[in-house]
N, C-alpha and C positions, 0 to 999 in steps of 0.2 A: 411897865409895859412894853416898853422897848427889849428888855430882857427875855419877855414872854415870847413876844414876836420872833426874835432871833432864835429862841429855843424851838419854836414850831416849824421855822424855817431848816433847822439843822435835822430835825426828826422827820421833814418830809410832811409834815400836817397842814392841813389846809389852813390858810391864812388872810381870808376874807373877813374884813370888818366893817361896820358900820357905826359912822361917826356923827353925833347929833347934840344939839344944843339940850341943855339941862331943863332949860326954861322956856322952850317954844313948842309949838304943835303944827298940825297939819303937813308935818314933812317938810317944814322951812328948813333950809340949811342945813340938809342932812345928804350925808353922801355914803356910797359903799365901794370901797376900792381896797387893794392889796398892796398900795404903794406907802410905805412907811413914812418916807419924806412927807409926802402929803399930808398923812396923818398928823404928824408932828407940827406941821406947819398951820394946819388948821385949828389947832389949839391957841394959836397967837390971834385968832379972829375974835374970840369969844370962848366962855369956859364950854368945854366939850365933855360928851360921855362917849367911850368907846365900849361897844358891845360885838362880841363875837358873833358874825353873820351865820344865819342857820343854813348850813350847805346841804342839809338832807330835809327840807320841808317835807310834810304832808301836803300833796296836791290835790286839786279839786278839777275835775273833768268837766269844761264848759264847751258844749257842742259847737258854739260858736268861735271858739277860739283854740283849745286845747287843754293841757294840763297847765294851771296856773297856781301862783301863791294866793293864799288867802289868811285873814287874821279874822279873830272873834273879839267882840267886846261884851265882857259881862258889865252890868252895873251893880254896884255893891252899896246896900244901905249900912251904914256903921250908927247903931244906937246908943252903945256904950263900950268902955273900955274896960271897966272892973264892975262886973265882970263882962268879959268879951261878948257881945251880941251883935252879930253881923249877917246880914240878910243877902240873898241875890234876888234881882228882879228875874223872874221866870223867862221873860223873853228876851233874847241876846241880838245881837246885831253883826253881820259880817261884812267884810270888805275884800273884793277881790282885784288881783292884777288883770291888765288887759291882753298882756302878752303871754305866751308860752313861757315856762322858766326854765333857764339854763343859767350855769354859773361863767357868764361871760357879758359883755356889751354892758358894763357898770352904769354907764350912762344913760341906758334905755329906762326913763322913770317908768313907764308902763309894763315892765317886767319885773323890776324889782321892788315896786313899791305898790301898796294898794289902796291909799289915801286918794280917792278920785271924786268923793264930794265937794272937794273946795277947788278943782281944776277948772277952768273957765275955757270955753269953746271961743271961736272966732267972734262971736257975736259978743261974747263977754258974760254969757250965761255959766252959772256954776252947776256941778253935777251932771253935765250932760253925758259923761263916759262912765257914768255910776252903775256898775251891775248891781240890780235889786234882787235879792233873794230872801224872802222871809225864812225866820229859823225853822218854821213846821217844816217848810217845804226842804229846806237844807237837810235836815235830820234824815229825811225819805232817802233824799239823793245820795248823801254820804254813806248811808248803810248799804245802799245798791253797790256804790263802788268800793266799799271796804266791809263787806258782809262779816269779816272776822272782829270787828270792832264795832260793838254797838254803842250809840250816843251816851246810853245810861252810863254805860262803864267810863267813858270818857269824861263825862260831866262829873262822876264820882273823884275822879283823879284831879280834875280842875279845880272843885271844892276844897278839896284836903290841900292843893296847893296853895289857895288863897287864904284859907283859915291859918294856916302855918305862916304866912307872910305877915297878916295882921296880929297874930300872935307874938310874932318877932318885934313888930313896930310898937306894941304895948308891953313890952316886957321891962323896959328902962324908963325913967321918969323923963320930965322935959330937961333939957333941949334934945337930949339923944332919942327920945321917943314920943308916943302920943300920951298926953296927959288926960287924966280924968277930969271931966266936967260935966256935971248931971244934966246942965243947961243945953249941952251941945249935942248936935247930931251933924252927920256928914253924908254926903253922897260922892262916892268914886265911881271911876270907870277903869276897867283892866283891861288892857289889851294882850292876848297872847296868841301865839301859833302853836301847832301841832308839829312835832318832828319825829323823825324816826331815830332810834337807838338800835343798837346791834342785836341781832336775833329776832328783828323785826317788831320790836316793841315801841308802841306810839306814847309819847308823852307830850304833856303842855309844856311849852317854853313862853313863861312871862316877859313881854314885852316892855311894856311900862303901865304905871298908874296915875291916873289924873284926878285930881281934886276939884270938885264942883265942875264937871266937864260940859261940853256942849252937846245938849240933849234935844236940838233941834229935830234931827231925824226920827228919835224916839216920838217925840210929841205928835209928829205928821202922821205917823202909821198907828200910834195908840195914844189920842187924845187924853185919855185918864191917865196917862202915865204919872205926872205929878200927885195927882189926887192919892194915887196908889203908894207913892214914894212916902209921902209926907205922913199918909196914914199910918203906914207901918213903922214909920220912925216916931211918932208920937202917941199911939193909941195901942193897947194891949190885946185889940180885938183883930185878929188878922184872917179870919175866917173869910173867905170869898177872895183874897187879895192874891194877885199873881206873885208871890213872894215864897221864898223859902228858907229857914234860917240855916245856915252852914256852920 
């Protein structure tokens, strides 16, 4: 990593990184920095993962704030490994930053992070700064902001990325990969962002995958969430369920 960092510096490429624990959630102990010494020292506090910070994210315009970062969560249902049978829950969830995006002020949590549903206000209440937009409304707003990028095409690229990820994860036997177990089922949550590549191409960038995720928000707005998921995982009759095989 240090060699790669120094090569970036020599080539004049962006060297902003995000450092996070491999086994924690909710944005805990996560830092955005360009400081190599800081990143090396953080490795001594607990095992860390270093990821390249997305310096050109696709932004979402919020009328009350401006153009902000956002990420998207898809819930995936893994029914079998051999053959690979993977479903997505058709409803997805969004998280937004609360300050306009720019590549500075790394300590500003609400500029560079989107996890607001666990942040507490002065009274100790969670989620007071969470911007809630339902997926149906988001798609309409997104296509107005980016008329050359229809959501159906974005979703197609995301599903292709997700299937390739799970296909790779199942390609080797345990402990290197996911093992076949006819009795087993699994629910995963995948967090990803959209970023710009050269020539104006919009592509998905996976952030992380969580096994057995916190689905409190899903249940709050969709009370039948677990009924749908468990039915899709255990029965062959999928008609009428908000799930799609990918």
